[in-house]
All heavy atoms as an XYZ file, in Angstrom:
961
protein
N       0.819     -1.212      0.013
C      -0.008      0.001     -0.036
C       0.834      1.272     -0.011
O       0.334      2.340      0.347
C      -0.978      0.039      1.196
C      -2.043     -0.985      1.066
S      -3.290     -0.846      2.362
C      -3.738      0.859      2.356
N       2.083      1.098     -0.241
C       2.949      2.324     -0.370
C       2.939      3.194      0.907
O       2.909      4.394      0.840
C       2.579      3.180     -1.579
C       2.799      2.425     -2.862
O       3.893      1.856     -3.090
O       1.899      2.369     -3.656
N       2.865      2.538      2.097
C       2.947      3.279      3.344
C       1.699      4.007      3.754
O       1.628      4.649      4.727
N       0.572      3.869      2.961
C      -0.745      4.460      3.416
C      -1.500      3.505      4.315
O      -1.388      2.283      4.194
C      -1.558      4.689      2.148
C      -1.033      5.790      1.204
C      -1.906      5.914      0.024
C      -0.861      7.077      1.920
N      -2.166      4.045      5.293
C      -2.998      3.136      6.153
C      -4.203      2.626      5.444
O      -4.721      3.275      4.489
C      -3.544      4.032      7.350
C      -2.429      4.528      8.252
S      -3.021      5.296      9.760
C      -4.235      6.477      9.193
N      -4.619      1.514      5.858
C      -5.895      0.944      5.356
C      -7.033      1.821      5.764
O      -7.033      2.403      6.762
C      -6.078     -0.520      5.864
N      -8.083      1.849      4.889
C      -9.171      2.715      5.134
C      -9.851      2.428      6.530
O     -10.543      3.161      7.083
C     -10.214      2.731      4.030
O     -10.661      1.441      3.784
N      -9.760      1.048      6.908
C     -10.444      0.686      8.149
C      -9.837      1.386      9.378
O     -10.335      1.290     10.430
C     -10.389     -0.870      8.285
O      -9.022     -1.217      8.410
N      -8.617      2.013      9.343
C      -7.947      2.700     10.315
C      -8.293      4.095     10.407
O      -7.821      4.927     11.216
C      -6.496      2.591     10.181
C      -5.944      1.164     10.346
O      -6.580      0.391     11.125
N      -4.874      0.888      9.681
N      -9.179      4.636      9.557
C      -9.626      5.949      9.511
C     -11.114      6.127      9.853
O     -12.009      5.443      9.330
C      -9.443      6.596      8.069
C      -7.974      6.606      7.788
C      -9.954      8.068      8.065
C      -7.608      6.946      6.309
N     -11.387      6.916     10.929
C     -12.761      7.185     11.346
C     -13.126      8.580     10.888
O     -12.456      9.577     11.243
C     -12.856      7.115     12.826
O     -14.197      7.298     13.267
N     -14.137      8.727      9.996
C     -14.413      9.977      9.386
C     -15.699     10.586     10.155
O     -16.698      9.907     10.409
C     -14.782      9.757      7.883
C     -13.651      9.219      7.145
C     -13.791      9.432      5.680
N     -12.756      8.775      4.950
C     -11.478      9.230      4.754
N     -11.160     10.368      5.311
N     -10.581      8.582      4.065
N     -15.530     11.848     10.497
C     -16.439     12.580     11.278
C     -17.862     12.437     10.655
O     -18.921     12.113     11.326
C     -16.145     14.012     11.422
C     -17.020     14.857     12.283
C     -16.864     14.456     13.770
C     -16.558     16.283     12.171
N     -17.949     12.602      9.325
C     -19.219     12.560      8.661
C     -19.943     11.166      8.699
O     -21.150     11.051      8.338
C     -19.195     12.953      7.218
C     -18.334     12.165      6.248
C     -16.908     12.576      6.178
O     -16.343     13.189      7.045
N     -16.161     12.051      5.185
N     -19.231     10.080      9.063
C     -19.816      8.844      9.107
C     -20.533      8.586     10.545
O     -21.007      7.456     10.742
C     -18.719      7.739      8.949
C     -18.186      7.705      7.475
O     -18.838      8.224      6.642
O     -17.034      7.246      7.336
N     -20.487      9.507     11.382
C     -21.042      9.359     12.724
C     -22.090     10.368     12.967
O     -21.908     11.619     12.567
C     -19.960      9.528     13.811
C     -18.777      8.503     13.673
N     -18.861      7.272     14.202
C     -17.678      8.600     12.986
C     -17.765      6.587     13.821
N     -16.971      7.388     13.112
N     -23.226     10.049     13.555
C     -24.308     11.068     13.763
C     -23.974     12.022     14.898
O     -23.413     11.694     15.866
C     -25.499     10.136     14.118
C     -24.868      8.922     14.772
C     -23.583      8.762     14.079
N     -24.408     13.266     14.690
C     -24.346     14.297     15.750
C     -25.672     14.172     16.467
O     -26.740     14.104     15.922
C     -24.158     15.666     15.145
C     -24.074     16.752     16.188
C     -24.010     18.183     15.609
O     -25.018     18.658     15.125
O     -22.903     18.723     15.693
N     -25.610     14.275     17.855
C     -26.715     14.333     18.664
C     -26.714     15.409     19.658
O     -25.600     15.723     20.154
C     -26.963     12.883     19.338
C     -25.865     12.416     20.191
C     -25.883     12.751     21.552
C     -24.766     11.718     19.716
C     -24.875     12.288     22.346
C     -23.780     11.234     20.519
C     -23.853     11.547     21.913
N     -27.909     15.882     20.095
C     -27.965     16.919     21.106
C     -27.971     16.272     22.429
O     -28.472     15.178     22.612
C     -29.284     17.644     20.869
N     -27.460     16.954     23.398
C     -27.376     16.485     24.828
C     -28.213     17.486     25.661
O     -28.312     18.665     25.416
C     -25.984     16.485     25.398
O     -25.456     17.790     25.531
C     -25.058     15.649     24.340
N     -28.722     16.933     26.798
C     -29.389     17.822     27.740
C     -28.476     18.918     28.275
O     -28.889     19.883     28.925
C     -29.860     16.914     28.889
C     -29.765     15.604     28.279
C     -28.744     15.573     27.234
N     -27.144     18.667     28.203
C     -26.124     19.681     28.606
C     -26.091     20.939     27.769
O     -25.389     21.860     28.087
C     -24.832     18.895     28.560
C     -23.656     19.512     29.170
C     -22.370     18.670     29.023
O     -22.392     17.450     29.280
O     -21.374     19.217     28.532
N     -26.786     20.990     26.735
C     -26.892     22.164     25.777
C     -25.679     22.164     24.716
O     -25.214     23.280     24.432
C     -27.017     23.449     26.509
C     -28.324     23.522     27.356
C     -28.485     24.966     27.931
N     -27.595     25.307     29.017
C     -27.867     25.002     30.338
N     -28.934     24.362     30.648
N     -26.965     25.346     31.302
N     -25.247     21.019     24.322
C     -24.246     20.945     23.258
C     -24.578     19.795     22.365
O     -25.514     19.013     22.640
C     -22.797     20.828     23.831
S     -22.453     19.340     24.686
N     -23.803     19.700     21.299
C     -23.994     18.689     20.249
C     -22.758     17.790     20.197
O     -21.681     18.386     20.229
C     -24.260     19.243     18.945
C     -25.581     20.130     18.951
C     -25.554     21.373     19.366
C     -26.781     19.494     18.537
C     -26.697     22.166     19.339
C     -27.942     20.166     18.538
C     -27.893     21.585     18.956
N     -22.893     16.513     20.129
C     -21.780     15.575     20.215
C     -21.728     14.657     19.050
O     -22.775     14.107     18.570
C     -21.834     14.692     21.575
C     -21.725     15.604     22.764
C     -20.806     13.535     21.544
C     -20.433     16.165     23.079
N     -20.531     14.384     18.499
C     -20.213     13.283     17.538
C     -19.196     12.444     18.180
O     -17.999     12.902     18.321
C     -19.739     13.807     16.131
C     -19.447     12.678     15.309
C     -20.830     14.896     15.564
N     -19.539     11.208     18.530
C     -18.504     10.284     19.111
C     -17.893      9.557     18.045
O     -18.597      8.912     17.166
C     -19.189      9.335     20.113
C     -18.122      8.508     20.852
C     -18.763      7.688     21.969
O     -19.603      6.900     21.680
O     -18.300      7.874     23.139
N     -16.515      9.633     17.890
C     -15.792      9.026     16.796
C     -14.995      7.872     17.290
O     -14.608      6.958     16.391
C     -14.940      9.978     16.067
O     -13.914     10.572     17.006
C     -15.705     11.144     15.444
N     -14.744      7.649     18.547
C     -13.909      6.517     19.047
C     -14.373      6.200     20.442
O     -14.562      7.142     21.235
C     -12.454      6.845     18.982
C     -11.515      5.825     19.562
C     -11.469      4.513     18.612
C     -10.161      6.408     19.833
N     -14.607      4.908     20.771
C     -14.869      4.460     22.106
C     -14.173      3.169     22.345
O     -14.610      2.176     21.865
C     -16.347      4.401     22.281
O     -16.572      4.038     23.636
N     -13.065      3.199     23.031
C     -12.305      2.027     23.453
C     -12.178      2.051     24.950
O     -12.406      3.100     25.529
C     -10.938      2.023     22.901
C     -10.837      2.017     21.366
C      -9.463      2.113     20.776
O      -8.588      2.549     21.498
N      -9.327      1.751     19.529
N     -11.903      0.905     25.648
C     -11.937      0.961     27.130
C     -11.008      1.992     27.607
O     -11.389      2.690     28.641
C     -11.433     -0.426     27.425
C     -11.857     -1.258     26.336
C     -11.741     -0.382     25.011
N      -9.906      2.316     27.120
C      -8.966      3.265     27.683
C      -9.119      4.729     27.160
O      -8.547      5.603     27.842
C      -7.526      2.798     27.428
O      -7.298      2.797     26.019
N      -9.990      5.028     26.127
C     -10.005      6.248     25.555
C     -11.230      6.437     24.721
O     -11.576      5.508     23.975
C      -8.889      6.475     24.547
C      -8.821      7.693     23.706
C      -8.627      9.010     24.532
C      -7.732      7.612     22.664
N     -11.880      7.563     24.831
C     -13.029      7.855     23.882
C     -12.675      9.276     23.353
O     -12.064     10.105     23.967
C     -14.397      7.811     24.561
O     -14.440      8.809     25.596
N     -13.082      9.535     22.048
C     -12.861     10.739     21.446
C     -14.198     11.218     20.825
O     -14.917     10.469     20.176
C     -11.835     10.678     20.342
C     -11.678     12.031     19.565
C     -10.527     10.161     20.888
N     -14.591     12.489     21.054
C     -15.806     13.078     20.500
C     -15.585     14.534     20.146
O     -14.835     15.182     20.698
C     -16.965     12.913     21.560
N     -16.330     14.909     19.135
C     -16.339     16.283     18.821
C     -17.466     16.969     19.459
O     -18.609     16.339     19.391
C     -16.402     16.588     17.261
C     -16.221     17.987     16.902
C     -16.828     18.373     15.552
N     -18.241     18.278     15.652
C     -18.997     18.652     14.714
N     -18.620     19.267     13.556
N     -20.333     18.568     14.784
N     -17.333     18.128     20.124
C     -18.374     18.771     20.714
C     -18.590     20.082     19.986
O     -17.657     20.728     19.521
C     -18.031     19.010     22.219
N     -19.890     20.585     19.961
C     -20.235     21.783     19.308
C     -21.153     22.525     20.271
O     -22.169     22.018     20.622
C     -20.847     21.527     18.048
C     -21.238     22.800     17.168
C     -21.747     22.515     15.738
N     -22.840     21.645     15.708
C     -24.120     22.164     15.818
N     -24.328     23.477     15.942
N     -25.130     21.375     15.787
N     -20.885     23.808     20.513
C     -21.689     24.681     21.337
C     -22.058     25.811     20.572
O     -21.228     26.593     20.028
C     -20.996     25.060     22.630
C     -21.862     25.978     23.527
C     -20.516     23.894     23.487
N     -23.358     26.147     20.510
C     -23.838     27.272     19.568
C     -23.470     28.610     20.270
O     -23.365     28.689     21.525
C     -25.341     27.158     19.350
C     -25.619     25.823     18.522
C     -27.134     25.651     18.301
O     -27.896     25.955     19.199
O     -27.496     25.120     17.250
N     -23.443     29.664     19.456
C     -23.133     31.084     19.969
C     -24.048     31.406     21.109
O     -25.284     31.129     21.023
C     -23.311     31.938     18.753
C     -23.074     31.007     17.560
C     -23.642     29.678     18.019
N     -23.455     32.038     22.133
C     -24.317     32.502     23.212
C     -24.709     31.432     24.231
O     -25.318     31.800     25.345
N     -24.419     30.168     24.009
C     -24.875     29.091     24.869
C     -23.765     28.766     25.884
O     -22.592     28.726     25.646
C     -25.192     27.765     24.096
C     -25.522     26.669     24.942
C     -26.342     28.158     23.204
N     -24.234     28.461     27.179
C     -23.297     27.951     28.178
C     -23.820     26.575     28.532
O     -24.993     26.323     28.831
C     -23.348     28.803     29.493
O     -22.882     30.144     29.060
C     -22.550     28.206     30.595
N     -22.992     25.575     28.558
C     -23.301     24.186     28.826
C     -23.669     24.156     30.394
O     -23.333     24.997     31.165
C     -22.192     23.178     28.604
O     -20.999     23.494     29.361
C     -21.806     23.232     27.061
N     -24.450     23.089     30.678
C     -24.837     22.899     32.054
C     -23.702     22.475     32.896
O     -22.731     21.750     32.497
C     -25.970     21.841     32.158
N     -23.651     22.934     34.206
C     -22.695     22.403     35.147
C     -22.776     20.862     35.288
O     -23.892     20.313     35.360
C     -22.905     22.986     36.634
C     -22.359     24.384     36.771
C     -23.065     25.473     36.951
C     -20.936     24.781     36.825
N     -22.295     26.591     37.087
C     -20.908     26.131     37.056
C     -19.790     24.157     36.697
C     -19.749     26.854     37.244
C     -18.608     24.792     36.887
C     -18.557     26.150     37.170
N     -21.674     20.186     35.133
C     -21.670     18.747     35.233
C     -20.348     18.254     35.628
O     -19.352     19.062     35.698
C     -22.086     18.161     33.960
C     -21.118     18.350     32.834
N     -20.910     19.561     32.151
C     -20.100     17.561     32.325
C     -20.027     19.533     31.235
N     -19.506     18.308     31.337
N     -20.190     16.972     35.952
C     -18.861     16.322     36.259
C     -18.938     14.984     35.715
O     -19.969     14.436     35.485
C     -18.569     16.354     37.748
O     -19.490     15.586     38.503
N     -17.807     14.336     35.635
C     -17.665     12.968     35.174
C     -16.723     12.210     36.161
O     -15.618     12.487     36.191
C     -17.101     12.849     33.734
C     -17.095     11.387     33.240
C     -17.956     13.758     32.747
N     -17.396     11.352     36.902
C     -16.642     10.624     37.947
C     -15.759      9.539     37.257
O     -16.019      8.953     36.255
C     -17.566      9.839     38.891
C     -18.465     10.792     39.686
O     -17.987     11.910     39.928
O     -19.564     10.338     40.132
N     -14.434      9.454     37.767
C     -13.593      8.371     37.218
C     -13.032      8.579     35.880
O     -12.401      7.731     35.383
N     -13.191      9.734     35.311
C     -12.674     10.048     33.913
C     -12.062     11.369     33.839
O     -12.650     12.362     34.231
C     -13.971      9.933     32.897
O     -14.549      8.685     32.979
C     -13.478     10.125     31.463
N     -10.802     11.399     33.375
C     -10.275     12.708     33.027
C     -10.660     13.152     31.628
O     -10.633     12.381     30.711
C      -8.715     12.646     33.121
C      -8.263     12.157     34.565
C      -7.981     13.932     32.663
C      -6.811     11.725     34.630
N     -11.041     14.408     31.496
C     -11.425     14.873     30.154
C     -10.353     15.865     29.749
O      -9.847     16.673     30.527
C     -12.719     15.595     30.212
C     -13.910     14.618     30.472
C     -15.238     15.404     30.260
O     -15.709     15.995     31.258
O     -15.789     15.377     29.133
N     -10.110     15.895     28.508
C      -9.218     16.900     27.829
C      -9.989     17.413     26.745
O     -10.359     16.710     25.835
C      -7.821     16.312     27.409
C      -7.060     15.811     28.695
C      -5.872     14.850     28.210
N      -5.198     14.384     29.404
C      -5.491     13.335     30.025
N      -6.531     12.574     29.615
N      -4.789     12.917     31.050
N      -9.942     18.768     26.628
C     -10.609     19.445     25.525
C      -9.569     20.047     24.572
O      -8.734     20.791     25.135
C     -11.549     20.526     25.976
C     -12.757     20.189     26.653
C     -13.560     21.236     27.272
C     -13.162     18.989     26.877
C     -14.772     20.881     27.877
C     -14.303     18.576     27.577
C     -15.099     19.573     28.057
O     -16.277     19.283     28.755
N      -9.505     19.675     23.350
C      -8.683     20.256     22.411
C      -9.487     21.211     21.565
O     -10.286     20.818     20.801
C      -7.968     19.218     21.476
C      -7.011     19.848     20.448
C      -7.213     18.177     22.201
N      -9.175     22.634     21.774
C      -9.928     23.555     21.165
C      -9.658     23.712     19.751
O      -8.498     23.809     19.434
C      -9.836     24.847     21.919
C      -9.997     24.832     23.499
S     -11.543     24.068     23.984
C     -12.764     25.281     23.431
N     -10.723     23.668     18.907
C     -10.477     23.728     17.462
C     -10.976     24.938     16.839
O     -10.246     25.570     15.941
C     -11.225     22.482     16.791
N     -12.186     25.501     17.039
C     -12.751     26.704     16.433
C     -13.490     27.424     17.479
O     -14.191     26.908     18.357
C     -13.682     26.254     15.277
C     -13.024     25.483     14.176
C     -14.043     25.091     13.097
O     -15.058     25.796     12.955
O     -13.818     24.052     12.512
N     -13.559     28.781     17.239
C     -14.291     29.673     18.144
C     -13.621     30.052     19.362
O     -12.453     29.656     19.625
N     -14.268     30.808     20.203
C     -13.779     31.239     21.487
C     -14.733     30.884     22.622
O     -15.928     31.009     22.460
C     -13.507     32.736     21.549
C     -12.745     33.390     20.443
C     -11.266     33.202     20.512
N     -10.681     33.626     21.747
C      -9.433     33.154     22.174
N      -8.806     32.391     21.327
N      -8.928     33.436     23.382
N     -14.140     30.495     23.728
C     -15.116     30.039     24.860
C     -14.555     30.548     26.169
O     -13.403     31.132     26.383
N     -15.245     30.451     27.227
C     -14.992     30.749     28.536
C     -15.193     29.429     29.425
O     -16.312     28.998     29.534
C     -15.787     31.895     29.164
C     -15.347     32.294     30.570
C     -16.101     33.527     31.025
N     -15.682     34.729     30.253
C     -16.491     35.347     29.441
N     -17.836     34.948     29.316
N     -16.160     36.378     28.723
N     -14.080     28.913     29.815
C     -14.063     27.557     30.588
C     -14.135     27.884     32.035
O     -13.397     28.574     32.633
C     -12.774     26.834     30.150
C     -12.771     25.417     30.658
S     -13.810     24.382     29.640
C     -14.484     23.303     30.878
N     -15.027     27.151     32.772
C     -15.105     27.125     34.197
C     -14.802     25.638     34.665
O     -15.470     24.724     34.267
C     -16.505     27.552     34.597
S     -17.004     29.205     34.127
N     -13.836     25.497     35.563
C     -13.488     24.288     36.134
C     -13.426     24.474     37.612
O     -12.593     25.158     38.178
C     -12.178     23.766     35.593
C     -12.139     23.707     34.053
C     -11.723     22.396     36.216
C     -10.770     23.436     33.416
N     -14.222     23.680     38.324
C     -14.238     23.740     39.744
C     -14.452     25.028     40.267
O     -15.297     25.821     39.840
N     -13.662     25.458     41.278
C     -13.742     26.800     41.848
C     -12.675     27.796     41.255
O     -12.624     28.931     41.823
C     -13.539     26.750     43.431
C     -14.695     25.906     44.041
O     -15.812     25.962     43.583
O     -14.354     25.220     45.030
N     -12.087     27.392     40.241
C     -11.111     28.289     39.593
C     -11.767     29.346     38.848
O     -12.903     29.211     38.395
C     -10.190     27.530     38.629
C      -9.279     26.531     39.299
C      -8.456     25.751     38.215
O      -8.272     26.232     37.088
O      -7.935     24.652     38.588
N     -11.150     30.541     38.713
C     -11.808     31.660     37.883
C     -11.934     31.208     36.454
O     -11.155     30.443     35.877
C     -10.758     32.815     37.996
C      -9.668     32.365     38.933
C      -9.779     30.881     39.244
N     -12.999     31.683     35.858
C     -13.153     31.308     34.414
C     -11.978     31.800     33.527
O     -11.394     32.842     33.888
C     -14.461     32.183     34.044
C     -15.145     32.511     35.262
C     -14.105     32.549     36.297
N     -11.610     31.021     32.467
C     -10.554     31.428     31.626
C     -11.083     31.355     30.165
O     -11.734     30.358     29.829
C      -9.361     30.452     31.817
C      -8.802     30.551     33.210
C      -7.485     29.814     33.301
O      -6.583     29.852     32.522
N      -7.421     28.863     34.265
N     -10.601     32.304     29.371
C     -10.931     32.198     27.944
C     -10.013     31.245     27.282
O      -8.861     31.098     27.569
C     -10.707     33.640     27.354
C     -11.893     34.521     27.746
C     -11.930     35.774     26.763
O     -11.356     35.756     25.693
O     -12.598     36.790     27.302
N     -10.661     30.485     26.269
C      -9.917     29.471     25.459
C     -10.233     29.748     24.026
O     -11.314     30.220     23.675
C     -10.304     28.081     26.048
C      -9.776     27.795     27.432
C     -11.863     27.808     25.917
N      -9.318     29.195     23.197
C      -9.530     29.256     21.766
C      -8.751     28.218     21.011
O      -8.084     27.359     21.674
N      -8.666     28.240     19.725
C      -8.059     27.340     18.930
C      -6.574     27.043     19.376
O      -5.871     27.942     19.577
C      -8.082     27.916     17.489
C      -9.265     28.795     17.552
C      -9.342     29.379     18.894
N      -6.311     25.725     19.508
C      -5.026     25.317     19.827
C      -4.789     25.055     21.368
O      -3.894     24.430     21.789
N      -5.747     25.579     22.156
C      -5.615     25.443     23.635
C      -6.012     23.993     24.017
O      -6.888     23.275     23.375
C      -6.505     26.400     24.342
C      -6.006     27.780     24.274
O      -4.852     28.087     23.856
O      -6.818     28.706     24.561
N      -5.407     23.518     25.047
C      -5.732     22.252     25.633
C      -6.204     22.417     27.087
O      -5.497     22.967     27.843
C      -4.480     21.335     25.625
C      -4.601     19.841     26.368
C      -5.675     19.062     25.627
C      -3.346     19.175     26.346
N      -7.396     21.999     27.391
C      -7.952     22.069     28.652
C      -8.018     20.734     29.357
O      -8.496     19.794     28.735
C      -9.439     22.664     28.587
C     -10.080     22.727     29.973
C      -9.425     24.024     27.893
N      -7.585     20.571     30.596
C      -7.565     19.318     31.240
C      -8.555     19.467     32.468
O      -8.451     20.396     33.309
C      -6.196     18.893     31.811
O      -5.348     18.826     30.649
C      -6.256     17.554     32.547
N      -9.490     18.584     32.555
C     -10.547     18.599     33.583
C     -10.309     17.362     34.426
O     -10.600     16.185     33.955
C     -11.986     18.683     32.982
C     -12.040     19.905     32.104
C     -13.005     18.713     34.088
C     -12.999     19.794     30.920
N      -9.893     17.500     35.640
C      -9.779     16.267     36.500
C     -11.063     15.486     36.769
O     -12.153     16.084     36.706
C      -9.208     16.873     37.849
C      -8.652     18.174     37.506
C      -9.549     18.676     36.362
N     -10.907     14.210     36.940
C     -12.089     13.366     37.228
C     -12.875     13.908     38.395
O     -12.296     14.282     39.409
C     -11.642     11.926     37.465
N     -14.241     13.882     38.191
C     -15.109     14.300     39.336
C     -15.235     15.846     39.607
O     -15.919     16.178     40.497
N     -14.634     16.641     38.783
C     -14.546     18.088     39.083
C     -15.682     18.768     38.192
O     -15.736     18.416     37.003
C     -13.199     18.737     38.825
C     -13.175     20.234     38.961
C     -12.181     18.190     39.732
N     -16.374     19.651     38.717
C     -17.509     20.304     38.072
C     -16.922     21.219     36.969
O     -15.842     21.773     37.114
C     -18.412     21.093     38.914
C     -17.924     22.330     39.513
C     -18.885     23.050     40.443
N     -18.313     24.203     41.020
C     -18.874     25.330     40.867
N     -20.104     25.472     40.494
N     -18.265     26.429     41.361
N     -17.682     21.365     35.867
C     -17.223     22.101     34.728
C     -18.367     22.592     33.953
O     -19.444     21.972     33.924
C     -16.380     21.228     33.841
C     -17.150     19.966     33.331
C     -16.423     19.146     32.469
O     -16.107     19.474     31.375
N     -16.002     17.872     32.964
N     -18.099     23.652     33.134
C     -19.014     24.049     32.110
C     -18.193     25.042     31.142
O     -17.087     25.535     31.456
C     -20.224     24.811     32.601
C     -19.877     26.155     33.192
C     -21.140     26.795     33.671
N     -20.779     28.059     34.361
C     -21.697     28.918     34.893
N     -22.945     28.482     34.960
N     -21.288     30.025     35.403
N     -18.738     25.246     29.955
C     -18.096     26.048     29.027
C     -19.086     26.921     28.325
O     -20.159     26.550     27.999
C     -17.215     25.346     27.976
C     -16.259     26.204     27.116
C     -18.116     24.471     27.016
C     -15.211     25.508     26.388
N     -18.814     28.181     28.082
C     -19.658     29.123     27.351
C     -18.986     29.541     26.070
O     -17.757     29.723     25.898
C     -19.812     30.441     28.155
O     -20.253     30.223     29.450
N     -19.858     29.688     25.007
C     -19.464     30.111     23.798
C     -19.623     31.585     23.732
O     -20.740     32.139     23.824
C     -20.312     29.433     22.662
C     -19.778     29.916     21.243
O     -18.982     30.819     21.121
N     -20.250     29.204     20.250
N     -18.482     32.347     23.642
C     -18.547     33.769     23.744
C     -18.199     34.348     22.344
O     -17.977     35.531     22.232
C     -17.440     34.295     24.725
C     -15.963     33.874     24.465
C     -17.769     33.864     26.161
C     -14.956     34.480     25.347
N     -18.405     33.477     21.318
C     -18.113     33.949     19.920
C     -19.398     34.061     19.190
O     -20.497     33.687     19.674
C     -17.166     32.873     19.243
C     -16.245     33.466     18.183
O     -16.597     34.440     17.627
O     -15.231     32.780     17.944
N     -19.375     34.560     17.989
C     -20.486     34.601     17.100
C     -20.631     33.550     16.110
O     -21.414     33.540     15.257
C     -20.547     36.020     16.410
C     -19.316     36.270     15.522
O     -18.472     35.318     15.434
O     -19.258     37.316     14.872
N     -19.843     32.464     16.350
C     -19.942     31.269     15.495
C     -19.843     30.067     16.484
O     -19.409     30.189     17.620
C     -18.764     31.230     14.452
C     -17.405     31.298     15.091
C     -16.406     31.336     14.046
N     -15.027     31.447     14.608
C     -14.039     30.821     14.071
N     -14.131     29.980     13.024
N     -12.897     30.915     14.615
N     -19.997     28.876     15.947
C     -19.989     27.644     16.783
C     -18.652     27.519     17.466
O     -17.593     27.808     16.824
C     -20.274     26.438     15.967
C     -21.682     26.254     15.563
O     -22.579     26.898     16.178
O     -22.039     25.391     14.721
N     -18.687     27.028     18.712
C     -17.423     26.689     19.456
C     -17.267     25.176     19.243
O     -18.218     24.431     19.556
C     -17.633     26.998     20.952
C     -16.499     26.641     21.850
C     -15.221     27.265     21.607
C     -16.918     26.871     23.319
N     -16.181     24.776     18.667
C     -15.895     23.382     18.396
C     -14.600     22.928     19.066
O     -13.603     23.581     19.023
C     -15.873     23.096     16.869
C     -17.257     23.441     16.210
C     -15.520     21.637     16.587
C     -17.271     23.365     14.774
N     -14.727     21.772     19.825
C     -13.605     21.202     20.431
C     -13.759     19.702     20.466
O     -14.837     19.136     20.337
C     -13.420     21.775     21.874
C     -14.625     21.732     22.763
C     -14.755     20.632     23.647
C     -15.564     22.703     22.731
C     -15.871     20.633     24.511
C     -16.708     22.614     23.613
C     -16.750     21.529     24.522
N     -12.596     18.960     20.685
C     -12.523     17.584     20.716
C     -12.375     17.220     22.195
O     -11.542     17.733     22.906
C     -11.426     17.007     19.834
C     -11.785     17.186     18.463
C     -11.552     18.442     17.774
C     -12.543     16.204     17.730
C     -11.897     18.653     16.413
C     -12.920     16.447     16.365
C     -12.638     17.635     15.777
O     -12.982     17.862     14.474
N     -13.073     16.243     22.643
C     -13.122     15.718     24.019
C     -12.435     14.339     24.056
O     -12.850     13.449     23.341
C     -14.540     15.446     24.544
S     -15.600     16.865     24.450
N     -11.304     14.274     24.662
C     -10.576     13.067     24.893
C     -10.699     12.647     26.278
O     -10.241     13.339     27.201
C      -9.032     13.239     24.548
C      -8.720     13.506     23.098
C      -9.135     14.892     22.679
C      -7.268     13.198     22.828
N     -11.378     11.467     26.507
C     -11.651     11.008     27.870
C     -10.906      9.755     28.201
O     -10.829      8.801     27.431
C     -13.116     10.693     27.993
S     -14.233     12.153     27.739
N     -10.256      9.736     29.321
C      -9.497      8.644     29.739
C      -9.879      8.282     31.159
O      -9.773      9.084     32.053
C      -7.992      8.820     29.653
O      -7.623      9.967     30.402
C      -7.469      8.988     28.286
N     -10.307      7.027     31.528
C     -10.730      6.071     30.473
C     -11.869      6.554     29.780
O     -12.395      7.676     30.102
C     -11.073      4.796     31.315
C     -11.355      5.343     32.673
C     -10.513      6.509     32.847
N     -12.499      5.816     28.863
C     -13.572      6.296     27.961
C     -14.738      6.871     28.791
O     -14.971      6.488     29.948
C     -14.091      5.249     26.996
C     -14.914      4.210     27.780
C     -15.523      3.217     26.671
N     -16.234      2.179     27.482
C     -16.188      0.935     27.094
N     -15.524      0.528     25.996
N     -16.821      0.050     27.746
N     -15.521      7.787     28.172
C     -16.708      8.334     28.714
C     -17.687      7.271     28.826
O     -17.943      6.500     27.848
C     -17.262      9.473     27.848
C     -18.518      9.985     28.436
C     -18.526     10.928     29.374
C     -19.792      9.487     27.877
C     -19.775     11.377     29.881
C     -20.935     10.009     28.362
C     -21.015     11.002     29.370
N     -18.298      7.157     30.013
C     -19.501      6.262     30.169
C     -20.595      7.031     30.880
O     -20.339      7.736     31.870
C     -19.059      5.081     31.090
C     -18.131      4.145     30.308
C     -17.817      2.921     31.195
O     -18.765      2.063     31.179
O     -16.817      2.859     31.808
N     -21.798      6.931     30.285
C     -22.904      7.757     30.794
C     -23.165      7.523     32.305
O     -23.553      8.460     32.993
C     -24.230      7.415     30.039
C     -25.365      8.361     30.279
C     -25.061      9.710     29.873
O     -24.586     10.024     28.825
N     -25.449     10.688     30.728
N     -22.919      6.292     32.765
C     -23.114      6.042     34.148
C     -22.255      6.912     35.179
O     -22.645      7.027     36.362
C     -22.961      4.527     34.580
C     -21.437      4.120     34.448
C     -21.217      2.694     34.712
C     -19.837      2.359     34.637
N     -19.566      0.882     35.000
N     -21.193      7.503     34.624
C     -20.278      8.272     35.398
C     -20.649      9.780     35.345
O     -19.982     10.604     35.982
C     -18.855      8.098     34.986
C     -18.412      6.621     35.247
O     -18.826      6.007     36.142
N     -17.402      6.163     34.449
N     -21.590     10.138     34.478
C     -21.972     11.622     34.221
C     -22.828     11.992     35.427
O     -23.717     11.310     35.794
C     -22.623     11.707     32.931
C     -23.124     13.114     32.651
C     -22.282     13.927     31.945
C     -24.358     13.550     33.021
C     -22.655     15.249     31.722
C     -24.777     14.853     32.694
C     -23.859     15.767     32.086
O     -24.312     17.019     31.798
N     -22.479     13.204     35.993
C     -23.318     13.797     37.029
C     -23.829     15.166     36.626
O     -23.006     16.164     36.394
C     -22.531     13.950     38.331
C     -21.931     12.650     38.862
C     -22.981     11.814     39.513
N     -22.348     10.547     39.963
C     -22.501      9.385     39.240
N     -23.268      9.259     38.185
N     -21.975      8.271     39.780
N     -25.124     15.300     36.402
C     -25.798     16.617     36.044
C     -25.755     17.400     37.436
O     -26.126     16.824     38.508
C     -27.108     16.495     35.517
N     -25.271     18.650     37.428
C     -25.183     19.440     38.660
C     -26.126     20.659     38.630
O     -26.017     21.522     39.465
C     -23.721     19.871     38.917
C     -22.698     18.778     38.961
C     -21.319     19.262     39.064
C     -23.100     17.808     40.186
N     -27.068     20.665     37.683
C     -28.030     21.735     37.635
C     -29.451     21.158     37.758
O     -29.675     20.077     37.420
C     -27.925     22.555     36.383
C     -26.682     23.366     36.244
C     -26.616     24.182     35.065
O     -27.605     24.281     34.220
O     -25.659     24.993     34.905
């Protein structure tokens, strides 16, 4: 194959459905393995996601598009944008606001993988 990966090693975003969450964002899950899950999140302009936490799972947000204001635990809110990496410790409350006039898009890397049973709505 001249050094190219087989197509079965490529997960294409458009091949996965986007779904709305009660948290006020839209998710496309592209990978779910026991040790890691990867999802694209989209928050519409002017929207703040609901306070929540994820027990037993570290979340990392890789910011891709737009500008946001990240709240983690009791720390002061911080602005985030493309190229920023946000680490959210397991069990710590969090939310993000889209402060831009276009969609805020970021990738969520969860270790171990995200499981709904570990999600805690805090509102």
